[in-house]
Biotite code that builds the C-alpha atoms (Angstrom):
import biotite.structure as struc

atoms = struc.array([
    struc.Atom([127.387, 89.913, 134.599], chain_id="A", res_id=1, res_name="MET", atom_name="CA", element="C"),
    struc.Atom([128.930, 89.843, 131.105], chain_id="A", res_id=2, res_name="LYS", atom_name="CA", element="C"),
    struc.Atom([127.102, 86.604, 130.376], chain_id="A", res_id=3, res_name="CYS", atom_name="CA", element="C"),
    struc.Atom([123.838, 88.151, 131.550], chain_id="A", res_id=4, res_name="LEU", atom_name="CA", element="C"),
    struc.Atom([124.330, 91.254, 129.386], chain_id="A", res_id=5, res_name="LEU", atom_name="CA", element="C"),
    struc.Atom([125.229, 89.095, 126.401], chain_id="A", res_id=6, res_name="PHE", atom_name="CA", element="C"),
    struc.Atom([122.128, 86.965, 126.958], chain_id="A", res_id=7, res_name="SER", atom_name="CA", element="C"),
    struc.Atom([119.884, 90.024, 127.255], chain_id="A", res_id=8, res_name="LEU", atom_name="CA", element="C"),
    struc.Atom([121.414, 91.525, 124.119], chain_id="A", res_id=9, res_name="SER", atom_name="CA", element="C"),
    struc.Atom([120.845, 88.322, 122.156], chain_id="A", res_id=10, res_name="CYS", atom_name="CA", element="C"),
    struc.Atom([117.265, 88.126, 123.402], chain_id="A", res_id=11, res_name="SER", atom_name="CA", element="C"),
    struc.Atom([116.619, 91.725, 122.359], chain_id="A", res_id=12, res_name="PHE", atom_name="CA", element="C"),
    struc.Atom([118.045, 91.162, 118.883], chain_id="A", res_id=13, res_name="LEU", atom_name="CA", element="C"),
    struc.Atom([115.997, 87.985, 118.502], chain_id="A", res_id=14, res_name="TYR", atom_name="CA", element="C"),
    struc.Atom([112.753, 89.697, 119.537], chain_id="A", res_id=15, res_name="LEU", atom_name="CA", element="C"),
    struc.Atom([113.592, 92.684, 117.323], chain_id="A", res_id=16, res_name="PHE", atom_name="CA", element="C"),
    struc.Atom([114.099, 90.418, 114.312], chain_id="A", res_id=17, res_name="SER", atom_name="CA", element="C"),
    struc.Atom([110.740, 88.763, 114.990], chain_id="A", res_id=18, res_name="LEU", atom_name="CA", element="C"),
    struc.Atom([109.031, 92.159, 115.025], chain_id="A", res_id=19, res_name="SER", atom_name="CA", element="C"),
    struc.Atom([110.076, 92.887, 111.438], chain_id="A", res_id=20, res_name="GLN", atom_name="CA", element="C"),
    struc.Atom([107.698, 91.711, 108.711], chain_id="A", res_id=21, res_name="VAL", atom_name="CA", element="C"),
    struc.Atom([107.704, 92.033, 104.902], chain_id="A", res_id=22, res_name="PRO", atom_name="CA", element="C"),
    struc.Atom([105.628, 95.051, 103.942], chain_id="A", res_id=23, res_name="VAL", atom_name="CA", element="C"),
    struc.Atom([103.024, 92.777, 102.304], chain_id="A", res_id=24, res_name="SER", atom_name="CA", element="C"),
    struc.Atom([102.416, 91.158, 105.723], chain_id="A", res_id=25, res_name="LYS", atom_name="CA", element="C"),
    struc.Atom([102.113, 94.400, 107.697], chain_id="A", res_id=26, res_name="GLU", atom_name="CA", element="C"),
    struc.Atom([98.452, 94.637, 108.884], chain_id="A", res_id=27, res_name="PRO", atom_name="CA", element="C"),
    struc.Atom([97.799, 98.176, 107.601], chain_id="A", res_id=28, res_name="ARG", atom_name="CA", element="C"),
    struc.Atom([99.125, 97.267, 104.123], chain_id="A", res_id=29, res_name="HIS", atom_name="CA", element="C"),
    struc.Atom([96.206, 95.456, 102.483], chain_id="A", res_id=30, res_name="HIS", atom_name="CA", element="C"),
    struc.Atom([96.976, 93.250, 99.481], chain_id="A", res_id=31, res_name="ASN", atom_name="CA", element="C"),
    struc.Atom([94.142, 94.113, 97.086], chain_id="A", res_id=32, res_name="ILE", atom_name="CA", element="C"),
    struc.Atom([95.608, 92.753, 93.842], chain_id="A", res_id=33, res_name="PHE", atom_name="CA", element="C"),
    struc.Atom([98.471, 90.491, 92.810], chain_id="A", res_id=34, res_name="GLU", atom_name="CA", element="C"),
    struc.Atom([99.667, 88.752, 89.668], chain_id="A", res_id=35, res_name="ASN", atom_name="CA", element="C"),
    struc.Atom([103.044, 87.771, 88.209], chain_id="A", res_id=36, res_name="ASP", atom_name="CA", element="C"),
    struc.Atom([103.956, 91.444, 87.548], chain_id="A", res_id=37, res_name="HIS", atom_name="CA", element="C"),
    struc.Atom([102.680, 93.483, 90.452], chain_id="A", res_id=38, res_name="VAL", atom_name="CA", element="C"),
    struc.Atom([101.398, 93.447, 94.018], chain_id="A", res_id=39, res_name="ARG", atom_name="CA", element="C"),
    struc.Atom([99.136, 96.372, 94.968], chain_id="A", res_id=40, res_name="VAL", atom_name="CA", element="C"),
    struc.Atom([99.112, 97.224, 98.670], chain_id="A", res_id=41, res_name="LEU", atom_name="CA", element="C"),
    struc.Atom([96.408, 99.637, 99.816], chain_id="A", res_id=42, res_name="ASP", atom_name="CA", element="C"),
    struc.Atom([97.742, 101.345, 102.946], chain_id="A", res_id=43, res_name="VAL", atom_name="CA", element="C"),
    struc.Atom([95.481, 102.967, 105.532], chain_id="A", res_id=44, res_name="HIS", atom_name="CA", element="C"),
    struc.Atom([96.969, 104.407, 108.734], chain_id="A", res_id=45, res_name="ILE", atom_name="CA", element="C"),
    struc.Atom([94.282, 105.916, 110.997], chain_id="A", res_id=46, res_name="PRO", atom_name="CA", element="C"),
    struc.Atom([94.942, 109.068, 113.046], chain_id="A", res_id=47, res_name="PRO", atom_name="CA", element="C"),
    struc.Atom([97.256, 108.326, 115.971], chain_id="A", res_id=48, res_name="GLY", atom_name="CA", element="C"),
    struc.Atom([98.153, 104.859, 114.692], chain_id="A", res_id=49, res_name="ASP", atom_name="CA", element="C"),
    struc.Atom([101.571, 103.328, 113.926], chain_id="A", res_id=50, res_name="THR", atom_name="CA", element="C"),
    struc.Atom([102.532, 100.466, 111.623], chain_id="A", res_id=51, res_name="THR", atom_name="CA", element="C"),
    struc.Atom([104.612, 97.522, 112.681], chain_id="A", res_id=52, res_name="GLN", atom_name="CA", element="C"),
    struc.Atom([108.285, 97.631, 111.756], chain_id="A", res_id=53, res_name="ILE", atom_name="CA", element="C"),
    struc.Atom([108.307, 96.355, 108.187], chain_id="A", res_id=54, res_name="HIS", atom_name="CA", element="C"),
    struc.Atom([110.687, 95.703, 105.305], chain_id="A", res_id=55, res_name="ILE", atom_name="CA", element="C"),
    struc.Atom([110.593, 97.169, 101.779], chain_id="A", res_id=56, res_name="HIS", atom_name="CA", element="C"),
    struc.Atom([112.851, 95.018, 99.584], chain_id="A", res_id=57, res_name="ALA", atom_name="CA", element="C"),
    struc.Atom([111.050, 94.946, 96.195], chain_id="A", res_id=58, res_name="THR", atom_name="CA", element="C"),
    struc.Atom([111.231, 97.772, 93.593], chain_id="A", res_id=59, res_name="PRO", atom_name="CA", element="C"),
    struc.Atom([108.127, 99.852, 94.270], chain_id="A", res_id=60, res_name="SER", atom_name="CA", element="C"),
    struc.Atom([106.086, 102.857, 93.226], chain_id="A", res_id=61, res_name="VAL", atom_name="CA", element="C"),
    struc.Atom([104.458, 104.879, 95.997], chain_id="A", res_id=62, res_name="PHE", atom_name="CA", element="C"),
    struc.Atom([101.282, 106.871, 95.365], chain_id="A", res_id=63, res_name="VAL", atom_name="CA", element="C"),
    struc.Atom([100.209, 109.260, 98.136], chain_id="A", res_id=64, res_name="ILE", atom_name="CA", element="C"),
    struc.Atom([96.437, 109.660, 97.981], chain_id="A", res_id=65, res_name="LEU", atom_name="CA", element="C"),
    struc.Atom([95.876, 111.942, 100.969], chain_id="A", res_id=66, res_name="THR", atom_name="CA", element="C"),
    struc.Atom([98.081, 115.013, 100.859], chain_id="A", res_id=67, res_name="ASN", atom_name="CA", element="C"),
    struc.Atom([99.059, 117.247, 103.767], chain_id="A", res_id=68, res_name="HIS", atom_name="CA", element="C"),
    struc.Atom([98.805, 114.565, 106.450], chain_id="A", res_id=69, res_name="VAL", atom_name="CA", element="C"),
    struc.Atom([101.337, 114.816, 109.285], chain_id="A", res_id=70, res_name="LYS", atom_name="CA", element="C"),
    struc.Atom([103.243, 111.529, 109.377], chain_id="A", res_id=71, res_name="VAL", atom_name="CA", element="C"),
    struc.Atom([106.583, 110.371, 110.715], chain_id="A", res_id=72, res_name="GLY", atom_name="CA", element="C"),
    struc.Atom([108.899, 107.435, 110.142], chain_id="A", res_id=73, res_name="SER", atom_name="CA", element="C"),
    struc.Atom([111.443, 105.663, 112.301], chain_id="A", res_id=74, res_name="GLN", atom_name="CA", element="C"),
    struc.Atom([114.041, 104.276, 109.895], chain_id="A", res_id=75, res_name="VAL", atom_name="CA", element="C"),
    struc.Atom([116.039, 101.316, 111.169], chain_id="A", res_id=76, res_name="ILE", atom_name="CA", element="C"),
    struc.Atom([118.094, 100.974, 107.981], chain_id="A", res_id=77, res_name="SER", atom_name="CA", element="C"),
    struc.Atom([117.867, 101.833, 104.285], chain_id="A", res_id=78, res_name="GLU", atom_name="CA", element="C"),
    struc.Atom([119.923, 102.336, 101.136], chain_id="A", res_id=79, res_name="GLU", atom_name="CA", element="C"),
    struc.Atom([121.323, 105.720, 100.215], chain_id="A", res_id=80, res_name="LYS", atom_name="CA", element="C"),
    struc.Atom([118.559, 108.030, 99.045], chain_id="A", res_id=81, res_name="ARG", atom_name="CA", element="C"),
    struc.Atom([120.532, 109.607, 96.165], chain_id="A", res_id=82, res_name="ALA", atom_name="CA", element="C"),
    struc.Atom([118.727, 107.397, 93.649], chain_id="A", res_id=83, res_name="ASP", atom_name="CA", element="C"),
    struc.Atom([115.269, 108.362, 94.906], chain_id="A", res_id=84, res_name="LEU", atom_name="CA", element="C"),
    struc.Atom([113.204, 109.367, 91.874], chain_id="A", res_id=85, res_name="ASN", atom_name="CA", element="C"),
    struc.Atom([110.368, 111.755, 92.673], chain_id="A", res_id=86, res_name="THR", atom_name="CA", element="C"),
    struc.Atom([108.014, 113.302, 90.178], chain_id="A", res_id=87, res_name="SER", atom_name="CA", element="C"),
    struc.Atom([107.491, 117.021, 89.820], chain_id="A", res_id=88, res_name="ASP", atom_name="CA", element="C"),
    struc.Atom([104.193, 116.581, 91.638], chain_id="A", res_id=89, res_name="ASN", atom_name="CA", element="C"),
    struc.Atom([105.934, 114.604, 94.421], chain_id="A", res_id=90, res_name="ASP", atom_name="CA", element="C"),
    struc.Atom([103.055, 112.307, 95.379], chain_id="A", res_id=91, res_name="ASN", atom_name="CA", element="C"),
    struc.Atom([104.147, 109.577, 92.928], chain_id="A", res_id=92, res_name="ILE", atom_name="CA", element="C"),
    struc.Atom([107.671, 108.197, 93.056], chain_id="A", res_id=93, res_name="TRP", atom_name="CA", element="C"),
    struc.Atom([109.793, 105.093, 92.502], chain_id="A", res_id=94, res_name="PHE", atom_name="CA", element="C"),
    struc.Atom([112.312, 103.408, 94.776], chain_id="A", res_id=95, res_name="GLU", atom_name="CA", element="C"),
    struc.Atom([114.412, 100.437, 93.669], chain_id="A", res_id=96, res_name="GLY", atom_name="CA", element="C"),
    struc.Atom([115.744, 99.016, 96.951], chain_id="A", res_id=97, res_name="PHE", atom_name="CA", element="C"),
    struc.Atom([118.484, 97.570, 94.740], chain_id="A", res_id=98, res_name="TYR", atom_name="CA", element="C"),
    struc.Atom([121.347, 97.678, 97.234], chain_id="A", res_id=99, res_name="THR", atom_name="CA", element="C"),
    struc.Atom([119.536, 97.412, 100.578], chain_id="A", res_id=100, res_name="ALA", atom_name="CA", element="C"),
    struc.Atom([115.971, 97.210, 101.895], chain_id="A", res_id=101, res_name="PRO", atom_name="CA", element="C"),
    struc.Atom([114.282, 99.875, 103.962], chain_id="A", res_id=102, res_name="ARG", atom_name="CA", element="C"),
    struc.Atom([113.295, 98.748, 107.429], chain_id="A", res_id=103, res_name="ILE", atom_name="CA", element="C"),
    struc.Atom([111.051, 101.223, 109.214], chain_id="A", res_id=104, res_name="HIS", atom_name="CA", element="C"),
    struc.Atom([107.730, 101.980, 110.810], chain_id="A", res_id=105, res_name="ARG", atom_name="CA", element="C"),
    struc.Atom([105.360, 104.853, 110.030], chain_id="A", res_id=106, res_name="VAL", atom_name="CA", element="C"),
    struc.Atom([102.972, 106.739, 112.275], chain_id="A", res_id=107, res_name="TRP", atom_name="CA", element="C"),
    struc.Atom([100.125, 109.176, 111.658], chain_id="A", res_id=108, res_name="ASN", atom_name="CA", element="C"),
    struc.Atom([100.149, 112.170, 114.012], chain_id="A", res_id=109, res_name="SER", atom_name="CA", element="C"),
    struc.Atom([97.307, 113.946, 112.211], chain_id="A", res_id=110, res_name="ASP", atom_name="CA", element="C"),
    struc.Atom([93.530, 113.976, 112.715], chain_id="A", res_id=111, res_name="THR", atom_name="CA", element="C"),
    struc.Atom([92.743, 112.388, 109.348], chain_id="A", res_id=112, res_name="LYS", atom_name="CA", element="C"),
    struc.Atom([93.648, 109.058, 107.783], chain_id="A", res_id=113, res_name="GLU", atom_name="CA", element="C"),
    struc.Atom([96.874, 108.586, 105.834], chain_id="A", res_id=114, res_name="TYR", atom_name="CA", element="C"),
    struc.Atom([96.126, 106.724, 102.585], chain_id="A", res_id=115, res_name="HIS", atom_name="CA", element="C"),
    struc.Atom([98.890, 105.445, 100.302], chain_id="A", res_id=116, res_name="VAL", atom_name="CA", element="C"),
    struc.Atom([99.272, 102.807, 97.619], chain_id="A", res_id=117, res_name="MET", atom_name="CA", element="C"),
    struc.Atom([102.493, 100.800, 97.686], chain_id="A", res_id=118, res_name="ASP", atom_name="CA", element="C"),
    struc.Atom([102.891, 99.095, 94.304], chain_id="A", res_id=119, res_name="ILE", atom_name="CA", element="C"),
    struc.Atom([105.486, 96.327, 94.473], chain_id="A", res_id=120, res_name="GLU", atom_name="CA", element="C"),
    struc.Atom([106.947, 95.461, 91.051], chain_id="A", res_id=121, res_name="LEU", atom_name="CA", element="C"),
    struc.Atom([107.593, 91.754, 91.426], chain_id="A", res_id=122, res_name="THR", atom_name="CA", element="C"),
    struc.Atom([108.441, 90.782, 87.830], chain_id="A", res_id=123, res_name="ASN", atom_name="CA", element="C"),
    struc.Atom([112.153, 90.342, 87.042], chain_id="A", res_id=124, res_name="LYS", atom_name="CA", element="C"),
    struc.Atom([111.914, 89.461, 83.324], chain_id="A", res_id=125, res_name="ASN", atom_name="CA", element="C"),
    struc.Atom([111.782, 92.999, 81.979], chain_id="A", res_id=126, res_name="TYR", atom_name="CA", element="C"),
    struc.Atom([110.687, 93.703, 78.408], chain_id="A", res_id=127, res_name="ILE", atom_name="CA", element="C"),
    struc.Atom([111.558, 96.536, 76.036], chain_id="A", res_id=128, res_name="THR", atom_name="CA", element="C"),
    struc.Atom([108.705, 99.000, 75.682], chain_id="A", res_id=129, res_name="LEU", atom_name="CA", element="C"),
    struc.Atom([107.573, 101.140, 72.789], chain_id="A", res_id=130, res_name="GLU", atom_name="CA", element="C"),
    struc.Atom([108.462, 104.859, 72.968], chain_id="A", res_id=131, res_name="PRO", atom_name="CA", element="C"),
    struc.Atom([106.547, 106.805, 75.651], chain_id="A", res_id=132, res_name="PRO", atom_name="CA", element="C"),
    struc.Atom([102.908, 107.661, 75.016], chain_id="A", res_id=133, res_name="ILE", atom_name="CA", element="C"),
    struc.Atom([102.567, 111.053, 73.345], chain_id="A", res_id=134, res_name="GLN", atom_name="CA", element="C"),
    struc.Atom([99.082, 112.352, 74.053], chain_id="A", res_id=135, res_name="GLN", atom_name="CA", element="C"),
    struc.Atom([97.959, 115.730, 75.367], chain_id="A", res_id=136, res_name="GLU", atom_name="CA", element="C"),
    struc.Atom([96.356, 114.171, 78.447], chain_id="A", res_id=137, res_name="ALA", atom_name="CA", element="C"),
    struc.Atom([99.605, 112.438, 79.474], chain_id="A", res_id=138, res_name="PHE", atom_name="CA", element="C"),
    struc.Atom([102.384, 113.947, 81.598], chain_id="A", res_id=139, res_name="THR", atom_name="CA", element="C"),
    struc.Atom([105.496, 111.762, 81.653], chain_id="A", res_id=140, res_name="PHE", atom_name="CA", element="C"),
    struc.Atom([106.859, 111.242, 85.185], chain_id="A", res_id=141, res_name="LEU", atom_name="CA", element="C"),
    struc.Atom([109.711, 108.699, 85.114], chain_id="A", res_id=142, res_name="PHE", atom_name="CA", element="C"),
    struc.Atom([111.081, 105.604, 83.390], chain_id="A", res_id=143, res_name="ASP", atom_name="CA", element="C"),
    struc.Atom([112.777, 102.921, 85.502], chain_id="A", res_id=144, res_name="GLN", atom_name="CA", element="C"),
    struc.Atom([113.802, 99.309, 84.855], chain_id="A", res_id=145, res_name="LYS", atom_name="CA", element="C"),
    struc.Atom([110.483, 97.790, 86.008], chain_id="A", res_id=146, res_name="PRO", atom_name="CA", element="C"),
    struc.Atom([108.030, 100.626, 85.259], chain_id="A", res_id=147, res_name="VAL", atom_name="CA", element="C"),
    struc.Atom([107.235, 103.727, 83.247], chain_id="A", res_id=148, res_name="ARG", atom_name="CA", element="C"),
    struc.Atom([104.886, 106.257, 84.859], chain_id="A", res_id=149, res_name="ALA", atom_name="CA", element="C"),
    struc.Atom([102.592, 109.048, 83.732], chain_id="A", res_id=150, res_name="TYR", atom_name="CA", element="C"),
    struc.Atom([99.966, 111.310, 85.231], chain_id="A", res_id=151, res_name="ARG", atom_name="CA", element="C"),
    struc.Atom([96.886, 111.715, 83.054], chain_id="A", res_id=152, res_name="ILE", atom_name="CA", element="C"),
    struc.Atom([94.063, 114.241, 83.132], chain_id="A", res_id=153, res_name="LYS", atom_name="CA", element="C"),
    struc.Atom([90.977, 113.744, 81.048], chain_id="A", res_id=154, res_name="THR", atom_name="CA", element="C"),
    struc.Atom([87.568, 115.354, 80.574], chain_id="A", res_id=155, res_name="GLY", atom_name="CA", element="C"),
    struc.Atom([84.327, 114.361, 78.877], chain_id="A", res_id=156, res_name="ALA", atom_name="CA", element="C"),
    struc.Atom([86.106, 113.517, 75.622], chain_id="A", res_id=157, res_name="SER", atom_name="CA", element="C"),
    struc.Atom([88.035, 110.717, 77.346], chain_id="A", res_id=158, res_name="GLY", atom_name="CA", element="C"),
    struc.Atom([91.135, 109.053, 75.937], chain_id="A", res_id=159, res_name="ILE", atom_name="CA", element="C"),
    struc.Atom([92.036, 105.932, 74.012], chain_id="A", res_id=160, res_name="THR", atom_name="CA", element="C"),
    struc.Atom([95.445, 104.266, 74.057], chain_id="A", res_id=161, res_name="VAL", atom_name="CA", element="C"),
    struc.Atom([96.162, 101.557, 71.474], chain_id="A", res_id=162, res_name="PRO", atom_name="CA", element="C"),
    struc.Atom([97.351, 98.186, 72.766], chain_id="A", res_id=163, res_name="ALA", atom_name="CA", element="C"),
    struc.Atom([100.796, 98.271, 74.404], chain_id="A", res_id=164, res_name="ARG", atom_name="CA", element="C"),
    struc.Atom([103.426, 95.609, 75.074], chain_id="A", res_id=165, res_name="LYS", atom_name="CA", element="C"),
    struc.Atom([103.292, 96.272, 78.824], chain_id="A", res_id=166, res_name="ALA", atom_name="CA", element="C"),
    struc.Atom([100.595, 95.469, 81.295], chain_id="A", res_id=167, res_name="GLY", atom_name="CA", element="C"),
    struc.Atom([98.897, 98.671, 82.443], chain_id="A", res_id=168, res_name="ILE", atom_name="CA", element="C"),
    struc.Atom([97.938, 99.715, 85.968], chain_id="A", res_id=169, res_name="LEU", atom_name="CA", element="C"),
    struc.Atom([95.664, 102.756, 86.334], chain_id="A", res_id=170, res_name="ILE", atom_name="CA", element="C"),
    struc.Atom([94.833, 104.347, 89.705], chain_id="A", res_id=171, res_name="ILE", atom_name="CA", element="C"),
    struc.Atom([92.350, 107.146, 90.338], chain_id="A", res_id=172, res_name="GLN", atom_name="CA", element="C"),
    struc.Atom([93.979, 110.041, 92.210], chain_id="A", res_id=173, res_name="LEU", atom_name="CA", element="C"),
    struc.Atom([90.948, 111.924, 93.539], chain_id="A", res_id=174, res_name="SER", atom_name="CA", element="C"),
    struc.Atom([87.282, 111.459, 94.343], chain_id="A", res_id=175, res_name="ASP", atom_name="CA", element="C"),
    struc.Atom([84.845, 112.134, 91.512], chain_id="A", res_id=176, res_name="LEU", atom_name="CA", element="C"),
    struc.Atom([81.533, 113.975, 91.329], chain_id="A", res_id=177, res_name="ASP", atom_name="CA", element="C"),
    struc.Atom([80.705, 112.347, 87.996], chain_id="A", res_id=178, res_name="HIS", atom_name="CA", element="C"),
    struc.Atom([80.732, 108.919, 86.381], chain_id="A", res_id=179, res_name="SER", atom_name="CA", element="C"),
    struc.Atom([83.776, 107.570, 84.559], chain_id="A", res_id=180, res_name="ILE", atom_name="CA", element="C"),
    struc.Atom([84.734, 104.155, 83.219], chain_id="A", res_id=181, res_name="THR", atom_name="CA", element="C"),
    struc.Atom([88.091, 102.590, 82.378], chain_id="A", res_id=182, res_name="VAL", atom_name="CA", element="C"),
    struc.Atom([87.716, 99.668, 79.962], chain_id="A", res_id=183, res_name="ASN", atom_name="CA", element="C"),
    struc.Atom([84.050, 99.532, 81.069], chain_id="A", res_id=184, res_name="GLU", atom_name="CA", element="C"),
    struc.Atom([84.936, 99.330, 84.785], chain_id="A", res_id=185, res_name="LYS", atom_name="CA", element="C"),
    struc.Atom([83.204, 102.143, 86.750], chain_id="A", res_id=186, res_name="PRO", atom_name="CA", element="C"),
    struc.Atom([85.513, 104.388, 88.766], chain_id="A", res_id=187, res_name="PHE", atom_name="CA", element="C"),
    struc.Atom([84.059, 106.429, 91.635], chain_id="A", res_id=188, res_name="HIS", atom_name="CA", element="C"),
    struc.Atom([86.622, 107.276, 94.290], chain_id="A", res_id=189, res_name="LYS", atom_name="CA", element="C"),
    struc.Atom([90.257, 107.922, 95.011], chain_id="A", res_id=190, res_name="MET", atom_name="CA", element="C"),
    struc.Atom([92.186, 104.653, 94.952], chain_id="A", res_id=191, res_name="GLY", atom_name="CA", element="C"),
    struc.Atom([89.954, 102.833, 92.465], chain_id="A", res_id=192, res_name="ASP", atom_name="CA", element="C"),
    struc.Atom([92.183, 100.934, 90.051], chain_id="A", res_id=193, res_name="PHE", atom_name="CA", element="C"),
    struc.Atom([92.333, 98.506, 87.150], chain_id="A", res_id=194, res_name="ILE", atom_name="CA", element="C"),
    struc.Atom([95.013, 96.213, 85.748], chain_id="A", res_id=195, res_name="TYR", atom_name="CA", element="C"),
    struc.Atom([94.873, 95.807, 81.963], chain_id="A", res_id=196, res_name="ILE", atom_name="CA", element="C"),
    struc.Atom([96.940, 92.922, 80.532], chain_id="A", res_id=197, res_name="PRO", atom_name="CA", element="C"),
    struc.Atom([99.423, 93.577, 77.746], chain_id="A", res_id=198, res_name="SER", atom_name="CA", element="C"),
    struc.Atom([98.042, 93.697, 74.220], chain_id="A", res_id=199, res_name="GLY", atom_name="CA", element="C"),
    struc.Atom([94.759, 95.380, 75.186], chain_id="A", res_id=200, res_name="ASN", atom_name="CA", element="C"),
    struc.Atom([93.441, 98.793, 74.176], chain_id="A", res_id=201, res_name="LEU", atom_name="CA", element="C"),
    struc.Atom([92.852, 101.285, 77.015], chain_id="A", res_id=202, res_name="VAL", atom_name="CA", element="C"),
    struc.Atom([89.666, 103.355, 76.965], chain_id="A", res_id=203, res_name="SER", atom_name="CA", element="C"),
    struc.Atom([88.741, 106.018, 79.527], chain_id="A", res_id=204, res_name="ILE", atom_name="CA", element="C"),
    struc.Atom([85.356, 107.679, 79.088], chain_id="A", res_id=205, res_name="SER", atom_name="CA", element="C"),
    struc.Atom([83.222, 110.067, 81.148], chain_id="A", res_id=206, res_name="ALA", atom_name="CA", element="C"),
    struc.Atom([79.622, 111.278, 81.028], chain_id="A", res_id=207, res_name="ASP", atom_name="CA", element="C"),
    struc.Atom([80.269, 114.904, 82.007], chain_id="A", res_id=208, res_name="SER", atom_name="CA", element="C"),
    struc.Atom([82.773, 117.722, 81.516], chain_id="A", res_id=209, res_name="ILE", atom_name="CA", element="C"),
    struc.Atom([84.364, 117.187, 84.935], chain_id="A", res_id=210, res_name="GLY", atom_name="CA", element="C"),
    struc.Atom([88.108, 116.602, 85.028], chain_id="A", res_id=211, res_name="LYS", atom_name="CA", element="C"),
    struc.Atom([89.508, 113.253, 86.150], chain_id="A", res_id=212, res_name="SER", atom_name="CA", element="C"),
    struc.Atom([93.088, 112.519, 87.225], chain_id="A", res_id=213, res_name="GLU", atom_name="CA", element="C"),
    struc.Atom([94.878, 109.166, 87.222], chain_id="A", res_id=214, res_name="PHE", atom_name="CA", element="C"),
    struc.Atom([98.271, 107.573, 87.660], chain_id="A", res_id=215, res_name="ALA", atom_name="CA", element="C"),
    struc.Atom([99.100, 105.403, 84.622], chain_id="A", res_id=216, res_name="PHE", atom_name="CA", element="C"),
    struc.Atom([101.860, 102.790, 84.819], chain_id="A", res_id=217, res_name="PHE", atom_name="CA", element="C"),
    struc.Atom([103.371, 100.615, 82.108], chain_id="A", res_id=218, res_name="GLU", atom_name="CA", element="C"),
    struc.Atom([104.721, 97.537, 83.864], chain_id="A", res_id=219, res_name="LEU", atom_name="CA", element="C"),
    struc.Atom([107.706, 95.856, 82.253], chain_id="A", res_id=220, res_name="ARG", atom_name="CA", element="C"),
])
């Protein structure tokens, strides 16, 4: 009997280990952009659906694009949450996973889709950045080893940011009822994004007085 229980326990642990996948391989986490600094995972969990058990082990920024969706998470293991850095607006935050990964699965118990961007910061050769951007449109959120984050709001006048040492990732935070471009790339809907390599000017322009909101990341 003891041998049977031991065998069943080993089989369970083996099957459980097989069920865990890196977050970038989880089917609802879609890899939409990757270079030597960043991997952008566009996450869509339909109503009533559940992800596979997956592993977060890379420093990451999370951007929640659909607010007020009822979701739950079964956490298998994770590091202490004391170092969790959330912004004042609490839909953009950083987690380092420096001491231990998070292993969990997430489900959507709502009637609308849960939409998140999981931005994995894969570069390890961090650079020293210039002082934070000081412009009226920018709200500073946090500064961590791999990333500095802002929220920006702009109108018809647009904004221009001189070239920076860091690569820049910009993500649109809401749907638009007007036309806007970022470095000549048209943005239309929540989740549109652009990566701008280091050493390039950033230009955001609009053709109406409507307000636009973005997450703006300097990637070390």
